[in-house]
Structures are given as C-alpha cells and as structure tokens.
Phi, psi and omega in degrees: 000135177282155167322312180291328178288320179299323183294348182278349191228149167254135179253126180255136179258122181247124182286353179263310189255001186082209181285135183242121183256122180245133182297144171275070176225223181294331189288310181296325179295316179294317178306323181285349180286148180312322191297311180283317184297330180297331175299338174295344183250016178235121179290132185295325186261019188042258172271001182309332184289339180279355176247310176258101193299337180273003186268060178266006186290158186242156177308340179283310176309314179299309183306305180303321180299313189291328175288329178292319174301313184299317177306305189299318182295309187302317177302312183295314184297318184291324177296339187268002176106005167277124178282140182215110184289157174312316186293328179288322179294311178301324178289321185285325181295317181294316183292327174297314180304316193255015176302325181243028170303336178272017177281137175270192183301138187051030174053237185288342187306319184249013185300322180248017180269324192267325181231133185292138179050046190253135169231139190293343175295328181296328177278324171306313180305316180293325179281330177296319177302313182292314176304319185296319178299316185288336178255028173052047181082008186289347178259010182307315176287330185289321186291318178294318172304308173305322176278342178088021174257000179296155189293345182241094185305326189298337179292325177297319184296334173300321185271319185217097177196187180279359175224046183262175185291332176301311186287317182298325177286304189296325173303304179300323185287309179301322180293320177293325184271336169274347180079016176271101187293337182290345181264007174300124180246143169291070189304302189294326173303311177304303182308311184300329185257010169284158185205140179268134178222125353300157186300330178294339174071038178286188184300329178275001190271163180217161176277129175230179183232128173307151180300332183292347188265356189306308183293333177288330176286314186300319182292319175304319180287318181297318176297324179296313186298308184298321177294327177290328175271337184263339184236287193302324184240035167305141190285336173284325171300320181295318179298310183299324178296314185294315185292324184293311180308313181300317174294324179285330176285319177303314178295327179293326174295325173296311184296316187285336178271351184063038181288176176296326182291342176304325173307314180288323178302319176289358172280356173274198183300129183294325184283321180300310188302320180308315185278334168290330186276328178254150176277081178285136176238164186300338180284352182258007188306321187277358175290149191295314185303311185300305192288332180283316178295320180303315187290334173283350194261130182207181186301325183303313179304319181290316178302314187296313179302318183288333180293319180289327176290347175291345172261018183291148175292339178279119181298324178294312172299313183300318182298310180300316182299316184297317186293327176290312184293326182258014175051052171254075190284166170283174171275139174247118176242120180284149182251159176275327183222164172297126179302134178282174179304320181296318184286329178294330184284318186298308178309309180301315183301326181290320184283327175303315175291327180296312182303321179292312188299321185280349177082011182281331179234163169245172180298333180280334193252341197293323173303311182293329183283329185307318186299334177294343194238337177233120191216131178242134192206188174214145171249150179215156179197137171238122185293323180214133179246105186297338180263008180228108180039058179301153178283132181261140179242131179271105184278179186297339178273353176098006178267150173278140181217140180288145192309309181298342177276348175287143202293328182262029177234045182299324182300342182288332190297327182283349180277351179282340184291142176264116179277124179250136182224098170309147168203155178247140166242147187193161182293137180303322186272004188278352176082021185290136175255127186232128173267093183300336182292306180268338181083000000 
C-alpha cells in the first residue's frame, strides 16, 4: 500500500481481529463523535468484569469489531458476485458501527432499570437520527439498513439477525476476554461461507449459508449457548446484577419520596439521579432532557454514585452500595424447580431475622427492606429460534433449507428449546438453607 493510501485510513490495533482499518471519511468522523466515544466508558459485559477479571473490554471495542466483520462480510459477498456499491458499503459499515450506540451504563445490566419498557435498540435509533441531522443526511441509508427498510433486506440481516456481525463479534470477543475457550467461534469460516441468494441481491434476496458452512454454524450456536450459561448468566454475574439493581431501586425510593436521604443520593451523578427520580418511559426517548442525560451517563456515573451512597443515612442503601463497590455480593443458588410459597416464606423468615440482627432493619421497616435482600427469579435462554428469522442453508442443488431441517444437524433441534433455571439470591451470612436439588 502506498503512503498516500495509508494516510486515507486510521488503523486500530485490536487483540481479537488484528488491525482494523477505518476510512478517514464519514466512518472516522462518526467514531470521533461524543456518542460513540461514550462507548469507551461502558463495559461490554456489565458486571462481568467482577467475575472474569480480564473482561474489561468496552462497547467501543465491540463497535469497532462489528464494523471490521461487516467489512469482511461485504468484501466476501462482493467477491462471490453480489454487487455492492461504495455508498452501500459505507452505509452498512456505519450501521454496524452504530448498532449499539444506544447502550446505557453497565450495558444489559441496567437496560430495564432506568427507563420503563426500554430496549437499547430504540435509543440507538434515536441517536442515529440525531447524528444523521448533524451529518446532513449522510446516514439515510444506514438508518434504512438498521430499520430493515432498505431495498436490499439482506443487508439488514448482516446487522440484526441470528447470524449477524454483532453476535459474531461479541461471542468471539467475550470468549477472548473472559478466557472461556468454549465460546471460541470460527468467525472467518462463517463469513467466508455466507452467500446472498439470489446472487444479484435484489429486494427478494436473503442472507444464506453455503452447505459447507453448516458445521461452523452449529459450532457458533453451541458456543452461544455455552457462553450464556458460563458467562452472561453465570450465577455470580446474576448476584452482581441483583445487588446493583437493589441499590438503585433503594435510591429511587428515597428520591421519589423526597426523604432526608435524598440529599445524600443527589451527591451522586446528576444524570443517574435524573433517571431514578423521574418515571421515564420509552416513548420519551427523543425528548431533549432524556437524550442529553442518557448520553452523559456511563459506568463512571454509577460507580461514583455508589461510592457516595456508602455514606448514606439509610443503612440499607449504604450496605447495598458497599456490597457492590467491595464485591460483597449475595449468594445465588440455582434451583431444580420453582420454589413454593411455604419454601419462600421460610427463606423470608430467616432473612428477616438476619436483617434485625445486623441492625439493617427495625421491626417497623423489616418487611419493606426484605425484597432488597431476598429475590426469587428465573434465567432463561434459547440459542436458536427456528420460528424467528431462521438461518437458511443453501444446499448443493441451489435450494434453501432451514438449518434444523438438514439431515446432519440433529443437534440443532435441542438448541431451539428455551432453558429456564429458577434461582434465589440472598445474603451469604443470613443462614438461608437451600435444597438445590428440589428447590
């Protein structure tokens, strides 16, 4: 590459994908925006770094990785004969780069905690529109690809589907940073076996996988299931999530009640307090106040607030904040079956006594305090949904077949089942007795 060509790209060194070249055009300008730079301050795995010490990677790393894989996929598809214009190439890269720009502090951990009925994709859409206005309509096609309204629907599948660049990057990246070898995915093998069918890539075309890539797809889906149970839904991750949720809900209660403790809570992050004090709903995302505070909010705000709240006059809030900062989590135990009413009441009686003994509650407050320390829930996951945008395999005869219908993929059928695991969380020192086998 000549020196003049080198100067047209910014090179990012990525431990997962190697060197990532970003053109010094719209894409580099987008990376420099505050909205994208904010992703450097949001951990990819939420509280996962408190379980897997190496998992300090951020949403910014992931955004660059998704962009890099999108480039590789488009190049491979183009080499196979699907025409892709330079404008489409840039638009698809922008959609990949910005697909997660709407993630909030601690990623998925707080996704449903700060805004009611919220999904980060909705905020990504809001921020895409505002960036488009700032860049004089340069993101029109990127937004259409993101929305799935672009005239070539297969381009949306590269951004959002069961085999998109988002999933391919985060599985490989998260496996790398957590050290969980079972999550390793043959990303390049998968990308090289992608094919647009029909090849011209018109409005009736869809993204498929060539038959020779079927084992790579199977490995991808199995790795995804393993990563969910070993990393994303690891019991200590759930424990960290629970303590953080409890602390924020306790702070919210004081703010909305206007209690004396609210003054200490407001010594934390102004933007975090905005979301705790107001009942924000998903239909308010595009209001200036909500958008502004959201874009100012990142992991730092939450950690700073918790450190302030450790001095709160409310012993429960102070304890919950201390627990998260010092990684003194609750214990999470998976159960064989959902617990019955009698079992839950027995646990509640034990935790009530513990709260009183620890001086965290009085007899007047213990009932209100109990839900912050005892929580029964369930985790669930399905690695592959055959009834939602199924993965299409292009067999040797040129016919399309759904992945699970292929004769040599019997193991895929089991991955369509939603696995549900009931669990209970409680203070380790409370003396709660759990029969893990029977729940």
